[in-house]
Residue frames as qw, qx, qy, qz and C-alpha x, y, z in Angstrom:
[[0.433, 0.005, -0.538, -0.723, 0.09, -14.78, -3.36],
 [0.614, -0.015, 0.569, -0.547, -3.12, -16.54, -2.50],
 [0.158, 0.082, -0.912, -0.369, -3.91, -19.95, -3.98],
 [0.644, 0.071, 0.257, -0.717, -7.64, -20.53, -4.39],
 [0.074, -0.004, -0.971, -0.226, -9.02, -24.04, -4.89],
 [0.573, 0.046, 0.095, -0.813, -12.73, -24.09, -5.72],
 [0.287, 0.121, 0.950, -0.029, -14.82, -27.23, -5.42],
 [0.431, 0.244, -0.242, -0.834, -17.15, -27.13, -8.43],
 [0.484, 0.189, 0.841, -0.151, -20.07, -29.50, -8.83],
 [0.601, 0.656, 0.305, -0.340, -21.49, -30.12, -12.28],
 [0.219, 0.698, -0.562, -0.386, -18.40, -30.11, -14.51],
 [0.908, 0.084, 0.387, -0.136, -18.50, -33.18, -16.77],
 [0.816, 0.392, 0.231, 0.355, -16.04, -32.59, -19.63],
 [0.536, -0.053, 0.112, 0.835, -13.26, -30.46, -21.10],
 [0.015, 0.587, 0.351, 0.729, -15.77, -27.87, -22.34],
 [0.529, -0.783, -0.321, -0.058, -17.02, -27.47, -18.76],
 [0.671, -0.381, -0.040, 0.635, -13.43, -26.84, -17.66],
 [0.329, 0.235, 0.266, 0.875, -12.98, -24.20, -20.36],
 [0.236, -0.746, -0.425, -0.455, -16.29, -22.59, -19.42],
 [0.614, -0.726, -0.209, 0.228, -15.11, -22.23, -15.79],
 [0.603, -0.161, 0.112, 0.774, -11.69, -20.94, -16.87],
 [0.152, 0.478, 0.356, 0.789, -13.28, -18.29, -19.10],
 [0.400, -0.799, -0.389, -0.222, -15.71, -17.25, -16.36],
 [0.646, -0.623, -0.098, 0.430, -12.94, -16.77, -13.78],
 [0.542, 0.004, 0.237, 0.806, -10.47, -15.18, -16.22],
 [0.077, 0.586, 0.405, 0.697, -13.04, -12.62, -17.46],
 [0.420, -0.809, -0.282, -0.297, -14.05, -11.50, -13.96],
 [0.630, -0.747, 0.148, 0.154, -10.89, -11.63, -11.86],
 [0.349, 0.782, -0.513, 0.057, -7.18, -10.98, -12.35],
 [0.888, -0.325, 0.322, -0.053, -5.73, -14.47, -11.87],
 [0.296, 0.633, -0.698, -0.160, -2.68, -16.49, -12.84],
 [0.055, 0.208, -0.975, 0.047, -1.99, -20.22, -13.19],
 [0.674, 0.079, 0.218, -0.701, -5.69, -20.94, -13.79],
 [0.244, 0.153, -0.930, -0.228, -6.61, -24.62, -14.17],
 [0.732, -0.080, 0.223, -0.639, -9.85, -26.58, -13.99],
 [0.117, 0.172, -0.973, -0.100, -10.35, -30.34, -13.75],
 [0.708, -0.171, -0.203, -0.654, -13.72, -31.98, -14.25],
 [0.755, -0.038, -0.652, 0.063, -12.39, -35.30, -12.93],
 [0.353, -0.055, -0.604, 0.712, -11.29, -33.66, -9.65],
 [0.180, -0.799, -0.557, -0.140, -14.28, -31.31, -9.63],
 [0.408, -0.726, -0.126, 0.539, -12.14, -28.26, -8.98],
 [0.431, 0.799, 0.044, 0.417, -10.79, -25.01, -10.35],
 [0.631, -0.573, -0.082, 0.517, -7.57, -23.52, -8.97],
 [0.407, 0.750, 0.058, 0.518, -5.78, -20.22, -9.51],
 [0.520, -0.293, -0.277, 0.753, -3.51, -17.65, -7.89],
 [0.041, 0.895, 0.252, 0.366, -4.34, -14.02, -7.09],
 [0.341, 0.394, -0.366, 0.770, -2.40, -11.17, -5.47],
 [0.211, -0.115, 0.497, -0.834, -5.18, -10.28, -3.02],
 [0.288, 0.294, 0.862, -0.295, -8.46, -11.72, -1.80],
 [0.157, -0.178, -0.579, -0.780, -11.36, -11.72, -4.23],
 [0.531, -0.073, 0.217, -0.816, -15.06, -11.11, -3.58],
 [0.113, -0.010, 0.993, -0.023, -16.32, -14.61, -2.72],
 [0.436, 0.492, 0.576, -0.485, -19.99, -13.63, -2.96],
 [0.449, 0.650, -0.269, -0.551, -19.43, -12.36, -6.51],
 [0.105, 0.356, -0.905, -0.208, -17.55, -15.56, -7.36],
 [0.274, 0.197, 0.907, -0.252, -20.36, -17.74, -5.97],
 [0.472, 0.606, 0.282, -0.575, -23.01, -15.70, -7.80],
 [0.357, 0.597, -0.527, -0.488, -21.16, -15.99, -11.13],
 [0.019, 0.182, -0.980, -0.083, -20.67, -19.75, -10.78],
 [0.343, 0.342, 0.779, -0.399, -24.27, -20.34, -9.71],
 [0.463, 0.615, 0.032, -0.638, -25.53, -18.32, -12.70],
 [0.295, 0.457, -0.731, -0.412, -23.82, -20.78, -15.08],
 [0.889, -0.058, -0.269, -0.366, -25.58, -23.85, -13.67],
 [0.624, 0.159, -0.660, 0.387, -22.56, -25.18, -11.78],
 [0.608, -0.759, -0.169, -0.157, -22.49, -25.23, -7.99],
 [0.213, 0.634, -0.559, 0.491, -19.70, -23.87, -5.80],
 [0.820, -0.343, -0.458, -0.015, -19.21, -26.56, -3.16],
 [0.649, -0.686, -0.050, 0.325, -16.43, -24.86, -1.22],
 [0.375, 0.850, -0.230, 0.291, -13.42, -22.57, -1.33],
 [0.818, -0.406, -0.034, 0.406, -9.97, -23.37, 0.04],
 [0.247, 0.926, -0.158, 0.238, -7.47, -20.50, 0.30],
 [0.830, -0.333, -0.002, 0.447, -3.76, -20.96, 1.01],
 [0.054, 0.954, -0.242, -0.169, -0.98, -18.42, 1.04],
 [0.752, -0.199, 0.493, 0.389, 1.75, -19.73, -1.26],
 [0.142, 0.635, -0.435, -0.623, 3.72, -18.90, -4.36],
 [0.891, 0.378, 0.004, -0.251, 2.97, -20.68, -7.65],
 [0.794, -0.222, 0.442, 0.352, 5.45, -23.34, -8.66],
 [0.134, 0.722, -0.412, -0.540, 7.97, -22.24, -11.25],
 [0.885, 0.424, -0.060, -0.180, 8.25, -23.98, -14.61],
 [0.931, -0.045, 0.126, 0.339, 11.11, -26.22, -15.67],
 [0.591, 0.434, 0.066, 0.677, 13.00, -23.44, -17.48],
 [0.254, -0.946, -0.168, -0.115, 12.43, -20.73, -14.83],
 [0.672, -0.576, 0.142, 0.444, 15.99, -21.00, -13.56],
 [0.589, 0.229, 0.355, 0.689, 17.27, -19.91, -16.98],
 [0.075, 0.696, 0.303, 0.647, 15.37, -16.62, -16.80],
 [0.493, -0.626, -0.402, 0.452, 16.26, -15.44, -13.29],
 [0.150, 0.929, 0.092, 0.326, 16.38, -11.69, -12.93]]
């Protein structure tokens, strides 16, 4: 899986975080989506690369600014009870 970390400028509160989460969730198939206005970032996991120009365009259209994208290949961390539900 690919872990995307987006640097977002302009988020100031919890509603800004939710706005970014909704924007990403409605336009891309993601998992483990989380935004933080204090860190100025949104992070999520995807199975394959996403269209970065579309992502930038969507973010810019909301009034926020995409400051950068960091992509790492890694698996999302499992929750505390994950070991109980092994397949």
